[in-house]
N, CA, C and O of each residue as an XYZ file, in Angstrom:
256
protein
N       5.509     11.316      2.813
C       4.863     10.323      3.932
C       5.636      9.989      4.979
O       6.804      9.623      4.854
N       4.983     10.102      6.157
C       5.609      9.523      7.434
C       5.998      8.439      7.698
O       5.611      7.680      6.809
N       6.548      7.930      8.422
C       7.311      6.921      8.899
C       6.136      5.783      9.330
O       6.105      4.644      8.864
N       5.224      6.298     10.268
C       4.289      5.582     10.360
C       3.555      5.067      9.368
O       3.526      3.855      9.158
N       2.998      5.796      8.776
C       2.041      5.241      7.233
C       3.211      4.325      6.348
O       2.899      3.304      5.735
N       4.087      4.671      6.378
C       5.288      3.780      5.436
C       5.200      2.551      5.898
O       4.912      1.617      5.150
N       5.464      2.374      7.340
C       5.270      1.364      8.558
C       3.910      0.516      8.195
O       3.956     -0.712      8.121
N       2.804      1.186      7.994
C       1.613      0.429      8.249
C       1.475     -0.144      6.705
O       0.990     -1.273      6.618
N       1.953      0.695      5.147
C       1.864      0.018      3.978
C       2.561     -1.242      3.757
O       2.050     -2.136      3.084
N       3.812     -1.357      4.346
C       4.727     -2.472      4.375
C       4.304     -3.478      5.286
O       4.388     -4.673      5.000
N       4.005     -3.202      6.005
C       3.591     -4.492      7.373
C       2.322     -4.770      6.636
O       2.366     -5.934      6.239
N       1.152     -4.153      6.270
C      -0.224     -4.850      5.693
C      -0.016     -5.467      4.339
O      -0.869     -6.273      3.968
N       1.239     -5.138      3.364
C       1.597     -5.739      2.299
C       2.011     -7.032      2.396
O       1.598     -7.923      1.653
N       2.933     -7.212      3.414
C       3.627     -8.227      3.759
C       2.605     -9.413      4.278
O       2.745    -10.621      4.085
N       1.534     -8.746      4.990
C       0.913     -9.399      5.881
C      -0.350    -10.163      4.771
O      -0.802    -11.248      5.139
N      -0.850     -9.574      3.494
C      -1.302     -9.728      2.459
C      -0.767    -10.882      1.649
O      -1.448    -11.804      1.199
N       0.780    -10.689      1.494
C       1.580    -11.498      0.740
C       1.599    -12.833      1.528
O       1.350    -13.854      0.887
N       1.820    -12.913      2.619
C       1.744    -13.935      3.577
C       0.410    -14.853      3.500
O       0.325    -16.075      3.372
N      -0.558    -13.913      3.615
C      -1.768    -14.547      3.335
C      -2.301    -15.373      2.171
O      -3.031    -16.362      2.223
N      -1.743    -14.713      1.032
C      -1.815    -15.343     -0.090
C      -0.991    -16.699     -0.609
O      -1.415    -17.559     -1.382
N       0.357    -16.634      0.066
C       1.336    -17.578      0.343
C       0.498    -18.960      1.008
O       0.207    -19.960      0.351
N       0.282    -18.811      2.039
C      -0.528    -19.691      2.845
C      -1.830    -20.388      2.344
O      -2.178    -21.533      2.631
N      -2.526    -19.453      1.501
C      -3.778    -20.346      1.117
C      -3.474    -20.642     -0.429
O      -4.314    -20.675     -1.329
N      -2.302    -20.817     -0.526
C      -1.875    -21.482     -2.025
C      -2.663    -22.791     -1.979
O      -3.470    -23.307     -2.752
N      -2.079    -23.192     -0.645
C      -2.392    -25.128     -0.644
C      -4.000    -24.999     -0.079
O      -4.500    -26.123     -0.058
N      -4.750    -24.165      0.289
C      -6.145    -24.551      0.069
C      -7.127    -24.283     -0.845
O      -8.041    -25.039     -1.172
N      -6.834    -22.835     -1.369
C      -8.131    -22.428     -2.257
C      -7.328    -21.483     -3.214
O      -6.460    -20.809     -2.659
N      -7.501    -21.308     -4.725
C      -7.156    -20.748     -5.734
C      -7.597    -18.832     -5.403
O      -7.077    -17.717     -5.376
N      -8.903    -19.540     -5.212
C      -9.620    -17.936     -5.100
C      -9.361    -17.212     -4.290
O      -9.487    -16.012     -4.530
N      -8.792    -17.749     -2.719
C      -8.417    -17.064     -1.783
C      -7.221    -16.491     -1.962
O      -7.085    -15.378     -1.454
N      -5.574    -17.326     -3.028
C      -4.843    -16.541     -3.433
C      -4.767    -15.500     -4.401
O      -3.765    -14.811     -4.595
N      -6.002    -15.390     -5.085
C      -6.346    -13.978     -5.968
C      -6.858    -13.129     -5.552
O      -6.738    -12.013     -6.057
N      -7.787    -13.420     -4.230
C      -8.438    -12.290     -3.403
C      -7.019    -11.773     -2.782
O      -6.732    -10.603     -3.034
N      -6.382    -12.302     -2.232
C      -5.234    -11.565     -1.235
C      -4.270    -11.087     -2.085
O      -3.650    -10.096     -1.700
N      -3.925    -11.693     -3.446
C      -2.979    -10.998     -4.374
C      -3.581     -9.374     -4.933
O      -2.869     -8.379     -5.068
N      -5.129     -9.460     -5.210
C      -5.725     -8.237     -5.354
C      -5.743     -7.351     -4.667
O      -5.473     -6.189     -4.970
N      -6.182     -7.917     -3.256
C      -6.217     -6.754     -2.033
C      -4.486     -6.097     -1.809
O      -4.204     -4.908     -1.662
N      -3.488     -7.289     -1.839
C      -2.350     -6.492     -1.957
C      -1.405     -5.293     -2.746
O      -0.655     -4.409     -2.332
N      -1.927     -5.822     -4.343
C      -1.684     -4.838     -5.318
C      -2.405     -3.444     -5.061
O      -2.003     -2.285     -5.173
N      -3.756     -4.054     -4.632
C      -4.118     -2.522     -4.399
C      -3.890     -1.533     -3.254
O      -4.019     -0.315     -3.377
N      -3.530     -2.186     -2.092
C      -3.354     -1.773     -1.249
C      -1.581     -0.802     -1.173
O      -1.166      0.181     -0.558
N      -1.009     -1.760     -2.153
C       0.487     -1.276     -2.696
C       0.303      0.029     -3.454
O       0.946      1.071     -3.326
N      -0.799     -0.270     -4.341
C      -1.314      1.300     -5.436
C      -1.595      2.025     -4.429
O      -0.740      2.871     -4.167
N      -2.782      1.984     -3.558
C      -3.084      3.166     -2.899
C      -1.845      3.479     -1.749
O      -2.060      4.580     -1.241
N      -0.807      2.934     -1.281
C       0.081      3.527     -0.879
C       0.991      4.789     -1.831
O       1.387      5.890     -1.449
N       1.130      4.088     -3.265
C       1.774      5.098     -3.921
C       0.807      6.362     -4.022
O       1.110      7.551     -3.918
N      -0.402      5.801     -4.247
C      -1.397      7.206     -4.525
C      -1.285      8.069     -3.535
O      -1.016      9.228     -3.851
N      -1.433      7.787     -2.316
C      -1.144      8.893     -1.078
C      -0.031      9.488     -0.953
O       0.073     10.674     -0.640
N       0.936      8.699     -1.194
C       2.441      9.053     -1.215
C       2.449     10.576     -1.929
O       2.685     11.710     -1.512
N       1.978      9.869     -3.518
C       2.192     11.253     -4.501
C       1.288     12.483     -4.207
O       1.617     13.665     -4.310
N       0.287     12.064     -3.885
C      -0.690     13.263     -3.725
C      -0.356     14.215     -1.890
O      -0.756     15.322     -1.530
N       0.514     13.170     -1.123
C       0.868     14.118      0.063
C       2.409     14.943     -0.424
O       2.929     15.873      0.193
N       2.908     14.324     -1.642
C       4.242     15.237     -1.826
C       3.707     16.464     -2.729
O       4.172     17.601     -2.653
N       2.774     16.115     -3.503
C       2.226     17.697     -4.208
C       1.690     18.368     -3.186
O       1.703     19.599     -3.178
N       1.299     17.844     -2.466
C       0.245     18.768     -1.172
C       1.400     19.545     -0.586
O       1.439     20.776     -0.573
N       2.452     18.652     -0.042
C       3.518     19.908      0.233
C       4.589     20.502     -0.684
O       5.458     21.264     -0.259
N       4.480     20.089     -2.061
C       4.975     21.294     -2.950
C       4.243     22.252     -3.216
O       4.696     23.394     -3.289
N       3.174     22.007     -3.381
C       2.145     23.485     -3.523
C       1.894     24.245     -2.145
O       1.413     25.378     -2.165
N       2.155     23.746     -1.197
C       2.355     24.476     -0.053
C       3.689     25.369      0.264
O       3.720     26.325      1.039
N       4.734     24.878     -0.464
C       5.885     25.469     -0.389
C       5.909     26.271     -1.286
O       6.338     27.337     -0.843
N       5.697     26.323     -2.221
C       5.474     26.890     -3.692
C       4.628     28.246     -3.463
O       5.110     29.188     -4.092
N       3.530     28.551     -2.744
C       2.925     29.482     -2.197
C       3.042     30.270     -1.257
O       2.362     31.245     -0.937
N       4.099     29.736     -0.735
C       4.932     30.110      0.317
C       5.810     31.486      0.238
O       5.753     32.562      0.833
N       6.902     30.774     -1.087
C       8.039     31.574     -1.314
C       7.492     32.501     -2.332
O       8.202     33.387     -2.806
């Protein structure tokens, strides 16, 4: 995964966790929503990383 994409997932996860922590004093449903979005965002990052790594490894294997 490139540096830009890694930075995007890091910053977006921090923003979602910050929104969840701020919304604790307002509404529990917002906390649950932001927490779920954060978990999905982190999971999507891991899935994308694995797919890109697999694609890179398959491309290197075919060249050799």
